[in-house]
N, C-alpha and C positions, 0 to 999 in steps of 0.2 A: 504493500500500500504506500509506503514511503517513497519507493521508486516511482510509483505512478504520479505522485505530487511533483517530484523533481522532473519527470519526463514532460509534465504539463507545461513547464517553462521552456522546454527545448523546442517546442513547436511555435513558430512565430505568430501564426494566426490565433492559436489558443492563448498564448501569452498576452497578446494584445487584448483579447476579449476579457481575460481575467483582470488585467490592470484597469481596463475601462469600467468593468463592473465595480471594482473596489473604489474607483474615483467617484462614480455616481452614488454609491452607498455612503461615501464620506460626505458628499453634498447633502444627502438626505438627513444625515445625523446633524449637520450644521443647522438645518431648519428646526431641529428639535431643541436647540439651545439658545437661539436668537429670540429674546423676549418681545412681546407685543409692545408697541409704544404706549406709554402712560400706565404701565403696570409696575407696582413695587414688588419685585420678585422676592426680595428678602422677607417681606411681611407675609407673602403668600406661602413661601416655603415653611416659615415658622408655624403657620396655621395648619398646614398639611401634616407637618411632623407631629403636632399635638394631637390631631385627629387619629393619625395612624397609631400613635402610642397608646391612646385611650381605647380605641375600638379594634385595632389590629387589621381592619379591612375597610375600604372605602366604598364598597358596594359597586353599583353600576359605574360610578366615576372611576373606580379602580380598574374595572374591566376596560373602559375606553382608554385609560392611561396606559394600560399594558400594551395595547396595539399601537399607541403613538410613541412608545419608548420613553415615557416620562414627560413628553412635551405638553400634555394636557395640564398636569399639576404644576408645570413650570410656566404656564401661560405663554408658550412660545408661538412663533409664526406658524409652525407646523402642528399646532395643538389638535386640529381635527384629524391629523394623520391621513392615511389612505382609505379610511373606513367609508367616507362618502362615496368614493369611486366603487368600492366593493359592494356597498349597499345598493347603488344604482345598477350594478351588474346583476345582483341577485334579484332585484325587482323586475328587471327586464327578462331574466331567465324564467321567472315564475309567470310573468305576463305572456311570454311567448307560448307557454303551454295552454293558455286559456283565451288569448286574443287571436282570432283568425288572421288578421292583417299582419301581425308580427310573425306568426307561424309561416305565412307565405314568404315573408322576407327572409326568414332563416333558411328556407329551402331554395332560394335563388342563387346560392353559391357565394362567391366572394363579394359580389356587388351588394347582395342583401345583408351579409354580415357587416360590411363597412357601414351600411346605413344604420344598423342596430348599434354599432359602436358609436356612431355620431349621436344617436339619441341618448346613449349612455353618458356621453360627455355633457350634453345639455342638462340631463337629470342630475349629474354630479354637481354642476354649478348651482342648480336650484337647491339641492340638499346642503351645499356649503353655505349658501346665503342664509337658509333657515337655521341650521345648526350653529353657524358663526354668530348670528344675532342672539340666539338663545344663550350661547356660552358667554358672549360679551355682556349681556344683561345679567347673567348669573354672577359674573365677576364683579359687577357694580354692586350686586346685592350680597356679595360675600360667598357665592357658590353654595349657600346652605351650610357653610362650615362654621364651627364654633368659634366665632370671633370675639375678642375681648373689646371692652369699651375703648374707643379712640383708635382702633385699628382700621386701616383702609387699604384695600388692595389696589384700587384705581385712583390715580392722582390727577387725571384729566377730567374736564367737565363731561356731562353725559353724552350729548349728541356727537361732538368730535371724536370721542373715544369709540362710540358705536360704529361710526363710519370707518375709522382707521382700523379697528379690530376686525370687522367683517371683511373689509377689503384685503387686509393682510392675511387672514386665515384662509380665505378663498383662494388667493394667489398661491399660498403655501401648498394647499392641497393639489391645485392644478399643476404646480411644479413637481410635486411628488409623483403625480400620475404620469407626467411627461418623462421624468427620470425612469420610471418603471417601464414605459414603452421603449425607451432608448436601450435599457438593459436587455430587454427581450429581443430587440432587433440587432443590436451591435455587441452585446455582452454575452454572458453565459447564464443560463437558467431563466426562470420566469421572473420578470422584474418586480411586479406587484407583490408576489409571494416572498421574494427575497427582502423587500423593504419591510414587510411585516415581521419576517424572521429576525432581521437585524435589530428591529425595535424591541422584540421580546428578549433577544440575547443581551441587549444593552442593560437589562435589569439584572443580569447574572452577577456582576461585581457586588451589587447591593445584597443579593442573596448570599453570596460567599461571606460578606462582611457580617451579616446577621448570624450565619452559621458559626463563625469564629467567636462572635460575642456570646453565643450559647455556651460554648466550652469555657470561656473566660469567666462567665458569671456562675458557672456550676450547674446550669440548667440541662446540660447534656454530659454524657459519659462515654467511655469507649464502647460500651454495649450499644448505645443509641447510634454511634458512628458506624459500627459494623452493620446494623440493621439498615441505616440510610443508604450506605454504599451498595449493599447487596440488593436492596429493593430498587435502587436506581438502575442497576444492570438488568434486573429481571423485567422492569417496566419498559425500558428502552428496547430490550430484545423482543418483548411481546408486541410493542407498537410497530417495530420494523416488520415482524412476521405477519401481523394482521394487515398492515398497510400494503404489503406486497402480495398477500394471499388472493387467489383468484380461482374461480371454477372455470375450467376449460371445456367449452361445449364443442364437440367435433362437428365440422362442416365439410360436406363433400360436394364438389361441383361437377355437374354432369358434362359429358363430352359433347361438343358441337362441331360439326363439320361445315366449314364455310369455304366453298371452292375446293382447293386442294389442301387447305390447312385445317388442322384439328385444334379446337380451343377447349379449355376446361379439363376436367378429369383430375384436378389437384385435390388434395386433402388439406384442410386447414382447421383452425379452431377459433372460437369466439370467446375472448376472456371476459368473464363477469366478476368484477371485484367484490370481495366480501364486504369491505368498508366503502360502499359506493358513494355514500353521502359525505364522507370526509368529516370535517369538524363542524359542518353547518348545524346539525341537531344540537350540539352543545351550545353554540352561539345563540341559536334561537331560544332554547330552553332557559339559559341563564339570563338573557336579556328580558324575556317576558316575566320571569319570576321577580327580578330586581325592579322592573317597572311596576309590577303589581304591588310589591311591598311599598314602593314610594307613593303610589296612588292611595293605598289604604292609610298611610300616614297622614295624608291631607284631609281625610274624612273625619269630621269632628265628633266621633263617637268612640266610646271606650272599647266596644267590641271590635271595631275596625282596627284600632291600635293593637289589640291583642292578636288579631289575625295577621297584622303586619309583622309582629314579632315571630309568629309561627312560620312564616314563609321566607325567612332569611336565616343566614348563618348555618349553624350546625344542628338545628332543630330536626327531629325525625320527620315531621310533616314536610319540611322543605326537601329533605333527601328523597323521600318517597315521590313527591311531585316532580322533582328534578329528574329522577330516573324514568318515571312514566312519560314525561314530556320528551325526553331524549328518544325513547322507543317510538313514540308517536311521530316525531319529526323525521326520524330515520326512514320510516315507511312513507311519510308524506313527500320527502325529497325524491325518493325512488319513484313514487307514483307520478310526480310531475316531470321528472327528467328522463326516466327510462321508458321507452315506447316499444313494447314487444310487437304490436301490430305492424308498426312501420318497419321494424327490423325484419319481421317475417316476410313482408311484402318485398323488401329490397332483396332478400335472399332468393325469393321465388323469381324476381325479375331477372337476376343474373344467373339463374340456373343452379343455385345452391340449395342444399337441404341438410337437415340434421338426420343422420342415419337412424332408422327405426321410427321416425316421426314424419307424418305426412306434411307436405308444404301447405302454407296458408294459415288458416285458423288454428289447427292442431299445433303447429310450430309456435304460434303466438301464445297459446295456452301453456305449452311446455316451458317457454322462456319465462312467462309470468310466474308460474309455480316454482321454478328453480330460483328465480330472483327473490321471491318471497321467503324461501327457506334460508338462503345464505344471508339475506338482510337481517334475519333474526339473530344470527351469530354475530354479525357486525354491530348490531344495535346493543346487544348485551355487552360486547367488548367496550363500546363507547361509554356505556353507563358505568362500568367498573372503573374505567380510566378517569371519567369525569368526577366520580364520587371519591376516588382515592385521596386527592389532596384534602378534602374535608375531614376524612378520618385521620390523616396524618396531623392535621392542625389541632384536632380535638383530643385524640388519644395519646399521641407522642409529644404534644405541645411544640410542634415544629412551626415556626413563623409562617404566615400565609405566603409571603413572598418566596420563601424557600420551597414550600410545599407545591407551588405552582409548577416547578420544574420536575416534579415526580408524577405528573399526570395532567389531565385536563386539556384545555385548548392549546396551551403553550407547547407542551411536549408533542402533541399531534402535528401542529404546524411545523415545528422545527424539524422533526424526523421526516415528514413528508417532503418538505422543500429541499432538505439536504439530499434525500434519495434522488429526487428529480435532477438536481444540479450535478450530483456525482454521475448520474446516468449520462447526462449530456457531455460531461468531460470525458467519460469513458468512451463514448462513441467517437470523439475526436482522436483519442489515443489509439483505439483499435483500427480506425480507418488508416492511420499512418504507421501501422504495424508495431505499435507499442503494446505492452501488457496493460490490462485495465487494473481496477482496484482489487479484483479477485483473480487469482490464478486459475481457478476452476469456475466456469460459468460467468455470467454477466448480470449486472443489475437489471431488473425488469422495470419497465415503465409502469406507473400507476394508472395510466390512461388505457 
């Protein structure tokens, strides 16, 4: 593996792509540290530190801050991160499955996809304006943080700050989106995914610092260290295995004679991924539960406040709802993105069939039944990975920032993106007759 990294720098094109990717990611991180005009960063950081020390978790604000690499709680130009672009992409993907006009565009090839990408950019700008205005207004109101008397986060007057903040954050997100597109086109790996991964990994030094503090203060011992290291290896190995796992459906193509040439007759397979939905069910479930808890807090009734307490943190009701929602959204994502009828029609159109299954409707039913079964295994795996940090935080008293790297959205994104990036690097190495990262076999694509 070490020789593969050294060989990567011997290929001029690959070396240029790697350096270009690193330069773009450095610029992305710069947007996470440049503060918005009119914000007292020192006062904001002091308030955030007090809240983290008292509650240990910042709820939905902490989830957004994770994907922005700390830019949100630092009130930086890139505070919104790349999430508006991802939200716009998810919205359009879901709408494509239910809006006939968008479905027709998706089937028109490159021209249709370019049109959908353009709609996504417009929607991203709209979401940036809405979210930027909400975040700027929240900064003026203290972000709902426990502020002491006389503390102020914003030092500018109301209207100028709103205009500057919204314009700056919208520009920051559009720059991040452009950087991601440039990485995809001229660098290595998927640009948007790499930006999110680097933002998450940027929190690793803080997690290591908290881990060291645990041992200094006597909150951890050698036994807990052994458990943490062993669990980290097991979880990462499990995530890699399930992320790469796929059910191979054999496909046979019939022979066709056109003139003097014979076409078809090959045997292939259709890969169905076990974890088809990726991290989307965890993101949907956590976001909805955190939003529900916040809405219940706003209702001026004692029972609503009690329910708000039940659907947050380490409460059993929260864990049960969290797991059930992950299971639901796993099937929901597959139902909206996996189209067995269309796949069966395409196979029939090109003379392909699944051995032992009749073409057409029986093939679609077989694919739907198979996908339903393997989705259950993927959904259970996602549920275990998502709930694991909660148990580590409550049972082993591991800080939440540290526990995030033992499971949940963070680990799934990091492992998935690293596998995709390594696969692309390996394809460059193998094409130029170098060994890949593995001496036996190759990394498989997640797609």
